[in-house]
C-alpha positions, 0 to 999 in steps of 0.5 A, a space after each residue: 733364057 726362054 727355053 724351047 721358044 716364046 711362051 706366048 703366041 701373041 698378045 691375045 694368047 697371053 691375055 687368055 692365059 693371064 685371065 686364068 690367073 685372075 678368075 678369082 676376081 670375077 665376082 669383085 666387080 673388076 674393071 680392066 684398065 690396059 696401057 695402050 697400045 700393046 696392053 689393050 689386046 691382052 686386057 680385052 681377053 682378061 676383061 672378056 673372061 672376067 665379064 668386066 668393063 675395059 678401059 685404057 689409061 695412058 701413061 707417058 715416059 719422061 725421058 732424060 735430056 739428050 737420052 729420050 729412051 732413059 726414063 726419069 719418070 712418067 706421067 699419067 692423068 693427074 700424076 707425075 712420078 720421078 725417079 729422084 735418084 736419076 734426076 739428082 745423079 744427072 743434075 736435071 734442072 726443074 725447068 726441064 722437068 716442068 717442060 717435058 711434063 707439060 709436053 707429055 701430059 698434053 700427049 696423054 690427053 691427046 691420046 685419051 681423046 683419040 682412044 676413048 672419044 667423048 666417053 667418060 672413064 670407067 668408074 672404079 670407085 670401091 671396085 677392083 682395078 686391074 691394070 694390064 700391059 703386055 710386059 714390063 721391064 722398068 715399069 716406069 709408066 705402069 707406076 704412074 698409071 698405078 698412082 693415077 688409078 689410086 686417085 679414083 678410089 678403087 678398093 683394090 689394085 691389081 697389076 697383071 702382066 704376062 711377063 715382067 722383070 723379077 726385080 720390077 715385079 718385087 718392087 710393085 708388090 709393095 705398091 699394089 694389092 696383088 701382082 700377077 705375072 706369068 713369067 718373072 725372069 731375072 734376065 728379061 731381055 726385050 719384051 718381044 722375045 717372049 712372044 712369037 708374034 709381037 707386031 705393033 698394035 695399031 691405034 685402029 685395033 685399040 679403038 675397035 677393041 674398046 668399042 667391041 668391049 663396050 658393046 658386049 652385053 654383061 653375062 
């Protein structure tokens, strides 16, 4: 599937390579939004190359009853998206959807406070928002993040990932202004297969990278 070996050494390497495909956005006052945790090291390198602010946008999957790994939707600040077909097929009651939405929305708020502290979210009104993750399979959480970004009034939304399932990339092409994906395999497998080092990104690293990005003087 991957040939001689994984194309990315680690998330930082993936971010550097991704940035080369995004350089045309440098003069459009972009703001980079990363999905934590794994998207932040990727987004840090993109923001560095584009001389752009880096922020996080937290989205949480809504798991099906008794199948928490099966995503029936997702929440992000101010939005909920559902896979209506899956909800109908599984016969999921509205009471369950309301309950899981409440729980995951509270977790979104908790994580935003943990990662961002008391700093306000980056202003993207009239600018280009670049949403970054380390890889997408179904893209259910990224879809919620896109809708949350849309509420903030950006001029353009760009989805940028090192690797994304081909079918998912095609779906997003109708939902955002541009999709930048270095690898779009029809047979994705696990995201970690595309990295030589895919160790979990600790919360502490997310906070450190965000703080480093804030302290970086603009060029």
